[in-house]
N, C-alpha and C positions, 0 to 999 in steps of 0.2 A: 279824943280818939277821931282821927277823921272816918269818915263812912268808905267801906268797901267801893272800890274804882274811880275814887276820886281823885284827881292828881295830886302830888306830895307838895306842900307849901317850900317858901323857897328856902329853909332851914334846913327842910327834910332834903332838899334837891342836893344842897351843897354835902349834907355827912352823905349821901348816896355816894356822889361823884370821887368824894375824897375816898373814901372807900375802895372803891373801884380806881381811884390811881395808884394806890398803897398796895394793892392785889396784881396792880399791872405791872411795877415794880418789881414787884417779888416774884412773878414769874419769869420778869427778865433776868433776873438776878440766878436764878433756877437753870435759865436755859446756859446761862455763861457757864455754871458750876459743871451741866452736863457733857456741853460742847468740849471746854477744854481741861476739868478736871479742877481740883484742888490746891494743886501747886502753882496753877495761873496766877501772876500776879497782880491782876486786877480781883480775881475770884479772893487774893489774901487778903487784899485790903480791904474788900467789903464785908469780910468776917472779922477783920482788926477794927472797921470800925464798929459793927455790932457788938463788938465786943471792946469796947474804952482801948481801944487800940493796942491788944494781945489777944492770940487765938490762944482758949485754954487749952490745956494738954488734956489727955483722957486719962480715963475714962469722963463721961459727960453723963448727966443725970437729966432726966426731962420731968415735963409735970403732967405725963403719959400714965393715969392708973396701972397700978402694976409694977412702978419704981422699974421702968426699963431705963438703961442705959445704955450708952454709945460706947464706943473705942476708943472715939476722937471727935472733934468736932466737924470734920470732916463727912464720918457718914451720917454724923447728928441730921446737918444738913442736907444732906442727898435723900435721908428718910423723908425732911422735912418736904422736900422736891414734889418727891415721890407721891406721898400721898397727901398733897396740896394743905397740908397744915403751915402755912408760912409764920404764921404768929407765935407758934408752940417755945415756949422758953425752954432754957436751962436751970 
């Protein structure tokens, strides 16, 4: 383990910025969703890409504790965006 206050190693920097790039991309996808809605063709393509080509029909069950479900993938995705839980899965 590194001493507190020392810079990250090259490998640690790589992981740090890889995570930031992914988070920024997820945030950008959320902005598109908020601006254009779930019926926008680009947003639908992103949803299809995330789900191996098919947007799942509802209800959607998530990994959230308490057996939380959403009426459709759109409301699930909007929840992830609002809560900034970009990597929460169904």
